[in-house]
C-alpha atoms as an extended CHARMM CRD file, in Angstrom:
* protein
*
       136  EXT
         1         1  UNK       CA            -61.8770000000        5.4010000000       56.9080000000  PROA      1               0.0000000000
         2         2  UNK       CA            -57.5590000000        5.0610000000       57.5510000000  PROA      2               0.0000000000
         3         3  UNK       CA            -57.2660000000        1.9900000000       58.2910000000  PROA      3               0.0000000000
         4         4  UNK       CA            -60.2540000000        0.1910000000       55.2130000000  PROA      4               0.0000000000
         5         5  UNK       CA            -57.0530000000        1.1340000000       53.5300000000  PROA      5               0.0000000000
         6         6  UNK       CA            -54.6260000000       -0.7670000000       54.7490000000  PROA      6               0.0000000000
         7         7  UNK       CA            -54.4830000000       -4.2140000000       53.2850000000  PROA      7               0.0000000000
         8         8  UNK       CA            -54.0260000000       -7.2070000000       55.3490000000  PROA      8               0.0000000000
         9         9  UNK       CA            -53.7940000000       -5.1130000000       58.4850000000  PROA      9               0.0000000000
        10        10  UNK       CA            -57.7430000000       -3.9330000000       59.1930000000  PROA      10              0.0000000000
        11        11  UNK       CA            -59.1340000000       -7.2500000000       58.2260000000  PROA      11              0.0000000000
        12        12  UNK       CA            -56.6400000000       -8.8470000000       60.5510000000  PROA      12              0.0000000000
        13        13  UNK       CA            -58.0140000000       -5.6750000000       63.8270000000  PROA      13              0.0000000000
        14        14  UNK       CA            -61.7380000000       -6.3730000000       62.4110000000  PROA      14              0.0000000000
        15        15  UNK       CA            -61.7510000000       -9.7710000000       62.2460000000  PROA      15              0.0000000000
        16        16  UNK       CA            -60.0820000000      -10.3470000000       65.4190000000  PROA      16              0.0000000000
        17        17  UNK       CA            -62.1220000000      -12.0260000000       68.4560000000  PROA      17              0.0000000000
        18        18  UNK       CA            -64.6070000000      -13.4750000000       66.3870000000  PROA      18              0.0000000000
        19        19  UNK       CA            -65.0360000000       -9.7140000000       64.8550000000  PROA      19              0.0000000000
        20        20  UNK       CA            -65.1970000000       -7.7280000000       67.7450000000  PROA      20              0.0000000000
        21        21  UNK       CA            -64.4860000000       -4.6080000000       66.3710000000  PROA      21              0.0000000000
        22        22  UNK       CA            -66.4940000000       -4.3430000000       63.5830000000  PROA      22              0.0000000000
        23        23  UNK       CA            -69.7110000000       -5.5200000000       66.0240000000  PROA      23              0.0000000000
        24        24  UNK       CA            -68.4780000000       -2.7930000000       67.6410000000  PROA      24              0.0000000000
        25        25  UNK       CA            -68.4070000000       -0.4940000000       64.3900000000  PROA      25              0.0000000000
        26        26  UNK       CA            -71.6750000000       -1.5090000000       63.6890000000  PROA      26              0.0000000000
        27        27  UNK       CA            -73.0620000000       -1.7270000000       67.4630000000  PROA      27              0.0000000000
        28        28  UNK       CA            -75.9380000000        0.5880000000       65.3100000000  PROA      28              0.0000000000
        29        29  UNK       CA            -77.1010000000       -1.4600000000       62.8390000000  PROA      29              0.0000000000
        30        30  UNK       CA            -80.2560000000       -3.3990000000       63.1430000000  PROA      30              0.0000000000
        31        31  UNK       CA            -79.0770000000       -6.3630000000       61.0230000000  PROA      31              0.0000000000
        32        32  UNK       CA            -75.0680000000       -6.1380000000       62.7600000000  PROA      32              0.0000000000
        33        33  UNK       CA            -75.1360000000      -10.2370000000       63.1720000000  PROA      33              0.0000000000
        34        34  UNK       CA            -76.6870000000      -10.7830000000       59.4300000000  PROA      34              0.0000000000
        35        35  UNK       CA            -73.9650000000       -8.3780000000       58.2370000000  PROA      35              0.0000000000
        36        36  UNK       CA            -71.3550000000      -10.1390000000       59.5230000000  PROA      36              0.0000000000
        37        37  UNK       CA            -71.7500000000      -13.7130000000       59.6080000000  PROA      37              0.0000000000
        38        38  UNK       CA            -70.5710000000      -13.9550000000       55.8630000000  PROA      38              0.0000000000
        39        39  UNK       CA            -67.3040000000      -12.2270000000       56.4160000000  PROA      39              0.0000000000
        40        40  UNK       CA            -66.4180000000      -15.4150000000       58.0890000000  PROA      40              0.0000000000
        41        41  UNK       CA            -65.8030000000      -16.7990000000       54.3480000000  PROA      41              0.0000000000
        42        42  UNK       CA            -62.2390000000      -17.0610000000       52.7400000000  PROA      42              0.0000000000
        43        43  UNK       CA            -61.3330000000      -13.5470000000       50.8550000000  PROA      43              0.0000000000
        44        44  UNK       CA            -65.0720000000      -12.1330000000       51.5790000000  PROA      44              0.0000000000
        45        45  UNK       CA            -64.0170000000       -8.6190000000       54.5660000000  PROA      45              0.0000000000
        46        46  UNK       CA            -61.5010000000       -8.0240000000       51.7990000000  PROA      46              0.0000000000
        47        47  UNK       CA            -63.9560000000       -7.5560000000       48.8730000000  PROA      47              0.0000000000
        48        48  UNK       CA            -66.0770000000       -5.6000000000       51.6000000000  PROA      48              0.0000000000
        49        49  UNK       CA            -63.6540000000       -2.9070000000       52.3340000000  PROA      49              0.0000000000
        50        50  UNK       CA            -61.9100000000       -2.9280000000       48.3850000000  PROA      50              0.0000000000
        51        51  UNK       CA            -65.4840000000       -0.9020000000       48.3590000000  PROA      51              0.0000000000
        52        52  UNK       CA            -63.6610000000        1.8590000000       50.1570000000  PROA      52              0.0000000000
        53        53  UNK       CA            -60.4630000000        1.1260000000       48.4820000000  PROA      53              0.0000000000
        54        54  UNK       CA            -61.4670000000        1.8110000000       45.1660000000  PROA      54              0.0000000000
        55        55  UNK       CA            -63.6310000000        5.0730000000       46.4430000000  PROA      55              0.0000000000
        56        56  UNK       CA            -61.0790000000        6.5490000000       48.2330000000  PROA      56              0.0000000000
        57        57  UNK       CA            -56.9830000000        5.6950000000       47.2840000000  PROA      57              0.0000000000
        58        58  UNK       CA            -54.8090000000        5.7270000000       50.0990000000  PROA      58              0.0000000000
        59        59  UNK       CA            -52.6680000000        8.7360000000       48.0070000000  PROA      59              0.0000000000
        60        60  UNK       CA            -55.6560000000       10.8400000000       48.8190000000  PROA      60              0.0000000000
        61        61  UNK       CA            -55.7550000000       10.0730000000       52.3930000000  PROA      61              0.0000000000
        62        62  UNK       CA            -51.8920000000       10.6520000000       53.2510000000  PROA      62              0.0000000000
        63        63  UNK       CA            -52.5660000000       13.7050000000       51.5110000000  PROA      63              0.0000000000
        64        64  UNK       CA            -50.1430000000       13.9290000000       48.5960000000  PROA      64              0.0000000000
        65        65  UNK       CA            -50.3360000000       16.7760000000       46.5400000000  PROA      65              0.0000000000
        66        66  UNK       CA            -52.1530000000       14.8680000000       43.2300000000  PROA      66              0.0000000000
        67        67  UNK       CA            -54.1900000000       17.4500000000       40.2960000000  PROA      67              0.0000000000
        68        68  UNK       CA            -57.1990000000       16.5730000000       40.4440000000  PROA      68              0.0000000000
        69        69  UNK       CA            -58.5430000000       15.1850000000       36.5130000000  PROA      69              0.0000000000
        70        70  UNK       CA            -61.7970000000       16.5400000000       35.2820000000  PROA      70              0.0000000000
        71        71  UNK       CA            -63.9950000000       13.4140000000       35.1160000000  PROA      71              0.0000000000
        72        72  UNK       CA            -64.7850000000       11.8070000000       31.8770000000  PROA      72              0.0000000000
        73        73  UNK       CA            -68.6830000000       12.1250000000       31.6150000000  PROA      73              0.0000000000
        74        74  UNK       CA            -70.8340000000       14.0840000000       33.3510000000  PROA      74              0.0000000000
        75        75  UNK       CA            -73.3820000000       12.1820000000       34.7260000000  PROA      75              0.0000000000
        76        76  UNK       CA            -76.1530000000       13.8300000000       37.9850000000  PROA      76              0.0000000000
        77        77  UNK       CA            -75.1510000000       12.7750000000       40.7490000000  PROA      77              0.0000000000
        78        78  UNK       CA            -77.3650000000       13.2100000000       44.1630000000  PROA      78              0.0000000000
        79        79  UNK       CA            -75.4770000000       12.5100000000       47.5740000000  PROA      79              0.0000000000
        80        80  UNK       CA            -77.3480000000       11.5700000000       51.1670000000  PROA      80              0.0000000000
        81        81  UNK       CA            -75.9590000000       11.9660000000       54.7130000000  PROA      81              0.0000000000
        82        82  UNK       CA            -77.6270000000       11.6600000000       57.4700000000  PROA      82              0.0000000000
        83        83  UNK       CA            -77.7400000000       13.7260000000       60.8670000000  PROA      83              0.0000000000
        84        84  UNK       CA            -76.4460000000       10.9630000000       63.6240000000  PROA      84              0.0000000000
        85        85  UNK       CA            -73.8980000000        9.5850000000       60.8950000000  PROA      85              0.0000000000
        86        86  UNK       CA            -71.0750000000        8.6760000000       63.3460000000  PROA      86              0.0000000000
        87        87  UNK       CA            -68.3430000000        7.4400000000       60.4840000000  PROA      87              0.0000000000
        88        88  UNK       CA            -68.7760000000       10.4400000000       57.8330000000  PROA      88              0.0000000000
        89        89  UNK       CA            -69.2460000000       14.4220000000       58.2390000000  PROA      89              0.0000000000
        90        90  UNK       CA            -71.5330000000       16.7230000000       56.9940000000  PROA      90              0.0000000000
        91        91  UNK       CA            -68.9070000000       18.4200000000       54.9040000000  PROA      91              0.0000000000
        92        92  UNK       CA            -67.3830000000       14.9580000000       53.4630000000  PROA      92              0.0000000000
        93        93  UNK       CA            -70.8630000000       14.4640000000       51.7200000000  PROA      93              0.0000000000
        94        94  UNK       CA            -71.5510000000       18.5150000000       50.8530000000  PROA      94              0.0000000000
        95        95  UNK       CA            -68.4060000000       18.6020000000       49.6060000000  PROA      95              0.0000000000
        96        96  UNK       CA            -67.9380000000       15.2930000000       46.8560000000  PROA      96              0.0000000000
        97        97  UNK       CA            -70.3380000000       18.0020000000       44.2520000000  PROA      97              0.0000000000
        98        98  UNK       CA            -67.1170000000       19.7160000000       43.8750000000  PROA      98              0.0000000000
        99        99  UNK       CA            -66.0410000000       16.3690000000       42.5360000000  PROA      99              0.0000000000
       100       100  UNK       CA            -68.6570000000       16.0540000000       39.8590000000  PROA      100             0.0000000000
       101       101  UNK       CA            -69.1040000000       16.8890000000       36.0460000000  PROA      101             0.0000000000
       102       102  UNK       CA            -72.6700000000       16.8070000000       36.2630000000  PROA      102             0.0000000000
       103       103  UNK       CA            -75.5480000000       18.1480000000       37.7120000000  PROA      103             0.0000000000
       104       104  UNK       CA            -74.8340000000       18.1370000000       42.1010000000  PROA      104             0.0000000000
       105       105  UNK       CA            -78.0000000000       17.3430000000       44.5580000000  PROA      105             0.0000000000
       106       106  UNK       CA            -77.3860000000       17.3260000000       48.3280000000  PROA      106             0.0000000000
       107       107  UNK       CA            -80.0680000000       16.1090000000       50.4780000000  PROA      107             0.0000000000
       108       108  UNK       CA            -79.5980000000       16.0470000000       54.5610000000  PROA      108             0.0000000000
       109       109  UNK       CA            -82.0790000000       13.0810000000       56.2000000000  PROA      109             0.0000000000
       110       110  UNK       CA            -83.2040000000       14.0370000000       59.3450000000  PROA      110             0.0000000000
       111       111  UNK       CA            -83.0790000000       11.1130000000       62.7050000000  PROA      111             0.0000000000
       112       112  UNK       CA            -81.3300000000        8.7180000000       60.8570000000  PROA      112             0.0000000000
       113       113  UNK       CA            -77.8370000000        6.8120000000       61.5150000000  PROA      113             0.0000000000
       114       114  UNK       CA            -75.0200000000        5.4250000000       58.9510000000  PROA      114             0.0000000000
       115       115  UNK       CA            -77.1560000000        2.6910000000       58.0650000000  PROA      115             0.0000000000
       116       116  UNK       CA            -79.3940000000        5.6890000000       57.0820000000  PROA      116             0.0000000000
       117       117  UNK       CA            -81.3590000000        3.8880000000       54.2820000000  PROA      117             0.0000000000
       118       118  UNK       CA            -82.4150000000        1.3500000000       56.6220000000  PROA      118             0.0000000000
       119       119  UNK       CA            -82.8360000000        4.1230000000       59.5190000000  PROA      119             0.0000000000
       120       120  UNK       CA            -85.4960000000        6.5340000000       56.8770000000  PROA      120             0.0000000000
       121       121  UNK       CA            -85.9320000000        3.9050000000       53.9760000000  PROA      121             0.0000000000
       122       122  UNK       CA            -89.0340000000        5.8520000000       53.1960000000  PROA      122             0.0000000000
       123       123  UNK       CA            -87.2700000000        9.2230000000       52.7830000000  PROA      123             0.0000000000
       124       124  UNK       CA            -84.3460000000        7.6990000000       50.9900000000  PROA      124             0.0000000000
       125       125  UNK       CA            -86.4610000000        6.1820000000       48.7720000000  PROA      125             0.0000000000
       126       126  UNK       CA            -88.8520000000        9.2730000000       48.3440000000  PROA      126             0.0000000000
       127       127  UNK       CA            -85.3080000000       11.2500000000       47.3000000000  PROA      127             0.0000000000
       128       128  UNK       CA            -83.8160000000        8.7690000000       45.0480000000  PROA      128             0.0000000000
       129       129  UNK       CA            -87.6860000000        8.5960000000       42.6480000000  PROA      129             0.0000000000
       130       130  UNK       CA            -87.7140000000       12.1640000000       42.8360000000  PROA      130             0.0000000000
       131       131  UNK       CA            -84.2240000000       12.3950000000       41.8380000000  PROA      131             0.0000000000
       132       132  UNK       CA            -84.2150000000        9.5980000000       38.8320000000  PROA      132             0.0000000000
       133       133  UNK       CA            -87.5180000000       11.4640000000       37.7770000000  PROA      133             0.0000000000
       134       134  UNK       CA            -85.5640000000       14.5540000000       37.1990000000  PROA      134             0.0000000000
       135       135  UNK       CA            -82.8020000000       13.4470000000       35.7880000000  PROA      135             0.0000000000
       136       136  UNK       CA            -84.8820000000       10.6710000000       32.8410000000  PROA      136             0.0000000000
């Protein structure tokens, strides 16, 4: 994720040699080619990376001593983490509850990788429906 914060550098490295590096990252993704194909259009890779840039600013990555600002609204949040995720640690997801003003629910999904909604779609759907029912 640190690489994704570096605008321009990330795009260059990921797209080099017909997206060879991104293909390696997506090696476990069942639809990697379909995901990569649209990224050839100008600006689309940057747009795809912007979710990482918006969610975790460089100041957080580089350890700046920033005060935590209370969230403006208390909303229920559910975090899902899969045991086979090679990009995120369980602590990075389970610890996210510290930054939630509303109710927090954490769920661990077994036998799934980073794209858990593809690997365990029924389990993820059940969890989402349960969460929505609890919070409606």
